C-alpha positions as semicolon CSV with decimal commas, in nm:
position;residue;x (nm);y (nm);z (nm)
1;M;0,000;0,000;0,000
2;P;0,261;0,264;0,091
3;V;0,488;0,168;-0,199
4;V;0,214;0,219;-0,458
5;A;0,068;0,530;-0,290
6;L;0,403;0,707;-0,240
7;F;0,585;0,615;-0,561
8;P;0,411;0,894;-0,759
9;Y;0,549;1,141;-0,504
10;L;0,881;1,070;-0,682
11;R;0,732;1,015;-1,029
12;P;0,409;1,221;-1,045
13;E;0,346;1,125;-1,409
14;L;0,266;0,771;-1,286
15;A;-0,016;0,880;-1,053
16;V;-0,291;0,837;-1,314
17;W;-0,168;0,490;-1,406
18;L;-0,127;0,373;-1,046
19;C;-0,459;0,515;-0,922
20;P;-0,661;0,197;-1,009
21;L;-0,414;-0,019;-0,818
22;S;-0,425;0,223;-0,525
23;C;-0,806;0,198;-0,532
24;Y;-0,788;-0,180;-0,502
25;L;-0,534;-0,156;-0,218
26;A;-0,754;0,098;-0,036
27;L;-1,046;-0,142;-0,070
28;S;-0,823;-0,418;0,066
29;A;-0,738;-0,194;0,363
30;G;-1,111;-0,157;0,432
31;V;-1,166;-0,532;0,415
32;I;-0,867;-0,593;0,643
33;A;-1,003;-0,330;0,886
34;H;-1,337;-0,516;0,887
35;N;-1,164;-0,845;0,964
36;H;-0,938;-0,680;1,221
37;N;-1,233;-0,537;1,417
38;H;-1,400;-0,878;1,432
39;T;-1,088;-1,078;1,513
40;P;-0,796;-0,853;1,617
41;T;-0,482;-0,932;1,422
42;F;-0,231;-0,913;1,707
43;R;-0,225;-1,032;2,067
44;T;-0,164;-0,694;2,229
45;R;-0,398;-0,395;2,235
46;K;-0,109;-0,163;2,151
47;H;-0,019;-0,345;1,831
48;N;-0,383;-0,368;1,727
49;A;-0,424;0,007;1,780
50;I;-0,116;0,080;1,568
51;F;-0,239;-0,150;1,293
52;G;-0,585;0,011;1,296
53;N;-0,430;0,357;1,260
54;W;-0,208;0,235;0,976
55;L;-0,505;0,092;0,785
56;S;-0,704;0,414;0,825
57;I;-0,449;0,605;0,613
58;F;-0,546;0,400;0,309
59;Y;-0,906;0,306;0,394
60;G;-1,012;0,667;0,443
61;Y;-1,166;0,671;0,791
62;P;-1,064;0,586;1,150
63;T;-1,121;0,215;1,189
64;F;-1,298;0,237;1,528
65;A;-1,614;0,324;1,329
66;W;-1,652;-0,043;1,231
67;V;-1,740;-0,125;1,592
68;P;-2,059;0,082;1,643
69;T;-2,186;0,060;1,285
70;H;-2,099;-0,298;1,200
71;N;-1,997;-0,516;1,495
72;L;-2,255;-0,382;1,740
73;N;-2,533;-0,274;1,504
74;H;-2,538;-0,450;1,167
75;H;-2,448;-0,792;1,307
76;K;-2,718;-0,762;1,567
77;F;-3,007;-0,655;1,343
78;V;-2,894;-0,791;1,002
79;N;-3,099;-0,567;0,772
80;K;-3,400;-0,553;1,005
81;A;-3,534;-0,234;1,164
82;G;-3,264;-0,087;1,388
83;D;-2,982;-0,168;1,145
84;A;-2,821;0,160;1,033
85;T;-2,729;-0,004;0,702
86;I;-3,070;-0,139;0,598
87;T;-3,113;-0,180;0,222
88;W;-3,484;-0,086;0,227
89;R;-3,492;0,248;0,413
90;H;-3,672;0,435;0,133
91;T;-3,760;0,149;-0,100
92;N;-3,724;-0,228;-0,127
93;K;-3,672;-0,204;-0,502
94;H;-3,339;-0,329;-0,632
95;N;-3,197;-0,138;-0,925
96;A;-2,887;0,054;-1,031
97;L;-3,007;0,388;-0,893
98;V;-3,079;0,250;-0,545
99;A;-2,750;0,059;-0,540
100;A;-2,545;0,359;-0,658
101;T;-2,699;0,599;-0,403
102;Y;-2,700;0,354;-0,113
103;F;-2,361;0,487;0,001
104;F;-2,501;0,834;0,070
105;V;-2,813;0,711;0,251
106;S;-2,623;0,454;0,457
107;S;-2,344;0,699;0,546
108;W;-2,597;0,948;0,681
109;Y;-2,766;0,696;0,907
110;Q;-2,441;0,531;1,018
111;S;-2,330;0,866;1,157
112;E;-2,589;0,825;1,435
113;P;-2,442;0,514;1,602
114;I;-2,094;0,662;1,557
115;R;-2,196;0,980;1,744
116;D;-2,377;0,770;2,005
117;Y;-2,071;0,548;2,054
118;I;-1,835;0,846;2,092
119;Q;-2,066;1,020;2,338
120;K;-2,102;0,710;2,555
121;A;-1,729;0,652;2,546
122;K;-1,673;1,013;2,655
123;E;-1,913;0,971;2,948
124;R;-1,828;0,617;3,061
125;N;-1,499;0,499;2,911
126;P;-1,226;0,768;2,909
127;E;-0,960;0,530;2,776
128;L;-1,174;0,434;2,477
129;Y;-1,261;0,800;2,417
130;R;-0,892;0,893;2,410
131;T;-0,832;0,613;2,160
132;I;-1,108;0,745;1,933
133;V;-0,982;1,104;1,951
134;G;-0,631;0,975;1,885
135;Q;-0,747;0,791;1,573
136;Y;-0,910;1,105;1,434
137;L;-0,601;1,316;1,509
138;F;-0,369;1,058;1,352
139;F;-0,588;1,017;1,044
140;V;-0,635;1,388;0,977
141;G;-0,278;1,478;1,070
142;T;-0,128;1,210;0,845
143;H;-0,332;1,319;0,544
144;L;-0,247;1,684;0,600
145;A;0,120;1,583;0,612
146;L;0,087;1,373;0,294
147;L;-0,087;1,658;0,112
148;S;0,171;1,908;0,234
149;L;0,454;1,682;0,122
150;A;0,307;1,645;-0,225
151;I;0,262;2,022;-0,258
152;A;0,614;2,091;-0,130
153;L;0,759;1,852;-0,387
154;H;0,549;1,945;-0,691
155;G;0,356;2,266;-0,625
156;W;-0,013;2,318;-0,552
157;R;-0,165;2,186;-0,873
158;V;0,045;1,873;-0,929
159;G;0,082;1,807;-0,557
160;F;-0,292;1,809;-0,493
161;L;-0,343;1,588;-0,800
162;V;-0,087;1,333;-0,677
163;W;-0,238;1,321;-0,326
164;G;-0,590;1,307;-0,468
165;L;-0,515;1,021;-0,709
166;M;-0,315;0,821;-0,457
167;F;-0,514;0,877;-0,136
168;L;-0,839;1,075;-0,173
169;I;-0,997;0,895;-0,470
170;P;-0,890;0,547;-0,348
171;A;-1,037;0,618;-0,003
172;L;-1,370;0,734;-0,150
173;F;-1,369;0,430;-0,378
174;A;-1,307;0,198;-0,083
175;L;-1,582;0,349;0,132
176;W;-1,837;0,348;-0,153
177;T;-1,752;-0,005;-0,267
178;I;-1,761;-0,161;0,080
179;M;-2,109;-0,015;0,133
180;L;-2,215;-0,143;-0,210
181;F;-2,097;-0,489;-0,107
182;N;-2,311;-0,468;0,205
183;Y;-2,608;-0,366;-0,008
184;V;-2,583;-0,648;-0,262
185;Q;-2,515;-0,904;0,011
186;H;-2,844;-0,825;0,186
187;V;-3,092;-0,676;-0,061
188;H;-3,395;-0,906;-0,108
189;T;-3,262;-1,165;0,138
190;D;-3,466;-1,291;0,435
191;P;-3,324;-1,161;0,766
192;W;-3,580;-1,367;0,960
193;S;-3,438;-1,689;0,820
194;E;-3,175;-1,892;1,000
195;H;-2,956;-1,927;0,689
196;D;-3,105;-1,710;0,411
197;H;-3,018;-1,375;0,568
198;S;-2,724;-1,297;0,339
199;R;-2,608;-1,336;-0,020
200;S;-2,268;-1,488;-0,083
201;F;-2,042;-1,452;-0,385
202;V;-1,851;-1,776;-0,419
203;S;-1,605;-1,678;-0,694
204;P;-1,258;-1,810;-0,595
205;L;-1,087;-1,508;-0,755
206;L;-1,306;-1,254;-0,574
207;N;-1,253;-1,427;-0,242
208;F;-0,879;-1,450;-0,301
209;L;-0,860;-1,076;-0,371
210;L;-1,090;-0,977;-0,083
211;F;-0,990;-1,222;0,190
212;N;-1,299;-1,445;0,158
213;N;-1,536;-1,158;0,226
214;G;-1,767;-1,279;-0,048
215;L;-1,871;-1,564;0,183
216;H;-2,111;-1,345;0,376
217;S;-2,353;-1,606;0,512
218;A;-2,078;-1,789;0,700
219;H;-1,941;-1,459;0,828
220;H;-2,276;-1,353;0,972
221;E;-2,337;-1,684;1,143
222;M;-1,984;-1,703;1,286
223;A;-1,869;-1,341;1,298
224;G;-1,573;-1,416;1,521
225;A;-1,428;-1,677;1,287
226;H;-1,099;-1,586;1,123
227;W;-1,144;-1,495;0,755
228;S;-0,917;-1,782;0,644
229;T;-1,166;-2,037;0,782
230;L;-1,471;-1,902;0,592
231;P;-1,448;-2,138;0,287
232;E;-1,468;-2,442;0,514
233;L;-1,753;-2,290;0,716
234;H;-1,941;-2,189;0,401
235;A;-1,909;-2,542;0,260
236;K;-2,087;-2,677;0,570
237;L;-2,364;-2,416;0,548
238;R;-2,416;-2,423;0,172
239;P;-2,666;-2,714;0,163
240;M;-2,890;-2,520;0,406
241;I;-2,883;-2,192;0,207
242;D;-3,125;-2,115;-0,075
243;P;-2,922;-2,174;-0,397
244;R;-3,027;-1,831;-0,528
245;L;-2,816;-1,674;-0,252
246;N;-2,492;-1,837;-0,367
247;E;-2,388;-1,620;-0,661
248;P;-2,101;-1,753;-0,874
249;S;-1,989;-1,409;-0,994
250;F;-2,018;-1,055;-0,856
251;W;-1,980;-0,906;-1,203
252;A;-2,244;-1,135;-1,356
253;F;-2,477;-1,038;-1,070
254;C;-2,426;-0,668;-1,146
255;L;-2,471;-0,726;-1,519
256;K;-2,801;-0,910;-1,467
257;N;-2,948;-0,673;-1,210
258;Y;-2,829;-0,333;-1,327
259;L;-2,798;-0,360;-1,705
260;L;-3,027;-0,642;-1,816
261;A;-3,306;-0,652;-1,554
262;P;-3,459;-0,316;-1,665
263;F;-3,530;-0,484;-2,001
264;F;-3,573;-0,842;-1,877
265;P;-3,722;-0,819;-1,524
266;S;-3,698;-1,193;-1,466
267;L;-3,319;-1,156;-1,440
268;G;-3,341;-0,928;-1,135
269;T;-3,357;-1,039;-0,772
270;K;-3,693;-1,089;-0,600
271;Q;-3,765;-1,064;-0,229
272;L;-3,681;-1,401;-0,078
273;G;-3,893;-1,526;0,210
274;R;-4,023;-1,268;0,458
275;A;-3,932;-0,907;0,383
276;P;-3,706;-0,736;0,641
277;F;-3,982;-0,487;0,732
278;D;-4,238;-0,765;0,780
279;D;-4,183;-0,810;1,153
280;P;-4,408;-1,092;1,276
281;A;-4,402;-0,942;1,627
282;A;-4,504;-0,591;1,520
283;S;-4,868;-0,484;1,517
284;L;-4,808;-0,204;1,267
285;V;-4,536;-0,095;1,030
286;T;-4,331;0,208;1,132
287;A;-4,040;0,386;0,969
288;P;-3,714;0,208;1,049
289;V;-3,490;0,380;1,302
290;T;-3,129;0,325;1,394
291;A;-3,077;0,142;1,721
292;E;-2,845;0,271;1,991
293;V;-2,514;0,101;2,057
294;D;-2,301;0,066;2,367
295;A;-1,936;0,164;2,397
296;F;-1,763;-0,174;2,406
297;E;-1,410;-0,269;2,318
298;S;-1,296;-0,335;1,962
299;G;-1,340;-0,695;1,853
300;V;-1,669;-0,758;2,034
301;N;-1,938;-0,912;1,815
302;A;-2,306;-0,852;1,884
303;A;-2,516;-1,167;1,859
304;R;-2,789;-1,180;1,598
305;A;-3,125;-1,068;1,735
């Protein structure tokens, strides 16, 4: 990651050509941050904190945010009411427009559990609060230093372009793509089902490039499992999962749903089982809200509701 991102600081003419690779590496940093917050990489808290800060440089946001939005919220509610990342907040339709704009809707509502988590840490857990503030300071300070270095080496115009192509655009790409993955892995699935709550992409190449994160059903059912064990866990679960939720190719899925389905509706996904807003315990349907989270330590996984 640093080799690719910093090489154009010496050879700025390569920034355009290396930007796609930097985008993939930033996405990888986000996936690693996800795995790291479920199962910390190192034995000591100090080393895990250093690693989280290092990943944030490339991922584009302090990595503590995975805890309130994902570990403690999404894994608990799994696309039901209360999940800040629900795919059906304004519509349960699945098309290119909803998928492309999901990042903006989800980001807005994920800000609530992040604020809630920070406030509770400030009131009840000073050590955790200092860690969060430290992550923000490190993240912002590092990017200001990287931007300043690029400008000092190449002037305002070229310097900003180099920093933007190597860090800003890759970070935005990583954040947008990770949220898109969450969307396609849950849209039109059945969160009330024991095994049909998530869509998996079983492509060996995709899972090699993204540390088995295509195997989403196994991850949700055993969130604390190390990412390297997910193929074995998925193989055990696969016979119990609706075959329509085991997609062989992410790109074929996008082609069918976003380019072909508008002309051939039968190629698009359909709601499987009970819809996420069809709560059997609710007497009437209300607008979904985002549930509160508690300020726990990194690595804690909320059980499915």
